[in-house]
C-alpha positions as CSV (number, residue, x, y, z in Angstrom):
1,M,-100.7,-72.6,-97.9
2,A,-98.4,-69.9,-99.5
3,N,-98.4,-69.3,-103.2
4,P,-95.1,-70.8,-104.5
5,N,-95.0,-68.3,-107.3
6,F,-95.0,-65.3,-104.9
7,K,-91.8,-64.0,-103.3
8,G,-91.4,-61.1,-101.0
9,R,-94.0,-58.6,-99.7
10,P,-97.0,-57.6,-101.8
11,V,-96.7,-54.4,-103.7
12,G,-97.9,-51.5,-101.6
13,S,-97.7,-53.4,-98.4
14,G,-95.5,-50.8,-96.6
15,K,-94.4,-47.2,-96.8
16,T,-91.0,-46.4,-98.2
17,T,-88.8,-43.3,-97.7
18,F,-85.7,-42.5,-99.8
19,I,-82.5,-40.6,-99.0
20,E,-80.9,-39.2,-102.1
21,D,-78.0,-36.8,-101.8
22,P,-75.0,-35.9,-104.0
23,L,-72.7,-37.1,-101.2
24,L,-74.1,-40.6,-101.7
25,G,-72.9,-40.7,-105.3
26,D,-74.5,-43.6,-107.3
27,F,-76.3,-44.8,-104.2
28,K,-79.5,-44.0,-102.3
29,I,-80.8,-45.3,-99.0
30,V,-84.3,-46.8,-99.0
31,I,-85.9,-46.8,-95.6
32,D,-88.8,-49.2,-95.0
33,E,-90.4,-50.3,-91.7
34,Y,-87.8,-53.0,-91.2
35,S,-84.4,-51.7,-92.5
36,Y,-82.2,-49.3,-94.2
37,N,-81.5,-50.6,-97.7
38,V,-78.6,-49.4,-99.9
39,F,-79.7,-49.1,-103.5
40,D,-77.2,-48.9,-106.4
41,I,-78.8,-46.5,-108.9
42,T,-76.5,-47.5,-111.8
43,K,-77.2,-51.2,-111.4
44,N,-80.8,-50.6,-110.4
45,K,-80.7,-53.0,-107.5
46,T,-80.5,-53.2,-103.7
47,I,-77.0,-54.2,-102.6
48,G,-77.4,-54.4,-98.9
49,F,-79.9,-54.4,-96.0
50,Y,-78.9,-52.8,-92.7
51,S,-80.6,-52.3,-89.3
52,T,-79.3,-48.8,-88.7
53,L,-78.7,-45.7,-90.8
54,E,-75.1,-45.6,-89.6
55,Q,-74.4,-49.1,-91.0
56,S,-75.9,-48.2,-94.3
57,V,-73.8,-45.0,-94.6
58,L,-70.7,-47.0,-93.6
59,A,-71.5,-49.5,-96.4
60,I,-71.8,-46.7,-98.9
61,A,-68.5,-45.2,-97.8
62,K,-66.9,-48.6,-98.4
63,K,-68.5,-48.9,-101.8
64,Q,-67.3,-45.4,-102.8
65,M,-63.7,-46.5,-101.9
66,L,-63.8,-49.4,-104.4
67,Q,-61.6,-48.0,-107.2
68,D,-59.2,-49.6,-109.6
69,R,-56.1,-48.5,-107.7
70,T,-53.6,-49.7,-105.1
71,Y,-53.5,-48.1,-101.7
72,S,-51.1,-48.4,-98.8
73,L,-52.9,-49.3,-95.7
74,T,-52.5,-45.8,-94.2
75,E,-53.7,-44.2,-97.5
76,F,-56.8,-46.3,-97.6
77,A,-57.6,-45.7,-93.9
78,K,-57.2,-42.0,-94.3
79,E,-59.3,-41.7,-97.5
80,F,-62.0,-44.1,-96.0
81,K,-62.1,-42.0,-92.9
82,E,-62.5,-38.8,-94.9
83,T,-65.3,-40.3,-97.0
84,H,-67.1,-41.7,-94.0
85,L,-66.8,-38.4,-92.1
86,K,-68.3,-36.4,-95.0
87,L,-71.4,-38.7,-95.0
88,K,-71.6,-38.7,-91.2
89,E,-71.4,-34.9,-91.0
90,A,-74.2,-34.5,-93.5
91,I,-76.4,-36.8,-91.3
92,L,-75.5,-34.9,-88.2
93,K,-76.3,-31.5,-89.8
94,W,-79.7,-32.9,-90.9
95,V,-80.5,-34.3,-87.4
96,V,-79.6,-31.1,-85.6
97,Q,-81.5,-29.0,-88.2
98,E,-84.6,-31.2,-87.8
99,H,-84.6,-30.8,-84.1
100,L,-84.2,-27.0,-84.4
101,N,-87.1,-27.0,-86.8
102,L,-89.2,-28.7,-84.2
103,G,-88.4,-26.0,-81.8
104,E,-86.1,-28.0,-79.6
105,E,-83.5,-25.8,-78.2
106,N,-81.9,-28.4,-75.9
107,L,-80.1,-30.9,-78.2
108,D,-78.7,-33.0,-75.3
109,N,-81.5,-35.6,-75.6
110,I,-81.1,-36.4,-79.3
111,D,-79.5,-39.6,-80.5
112,L,-76.5,-38.8,-82.7
113,P,-74.5,-41.4,-84.7
114,N,-71.1,-42.4,-83.2
């Protein structure tokens, strides 16, 4: 029978990787064996669990757009697209650089985010 006082996985039960970058602002992405978790550094808590890196980046872009201001629909769409593209381009540059570091000259077989 499970211990009713215990919630979650035991400490040290899995490996964790962090993505921290100035483009992410007050957020970082915590990667574990199951998901990509968006962590709010200022609130010191996880604010979302995502199955792909792309989904976690999209969630951060959305959070970065939450400002105390009023947008027109086209203004919001334009700024959201710019914010998301900055984050996406940073990931693409990293993916390509990692493959080049591994000596792969043919980049046709790598999985790039849409």
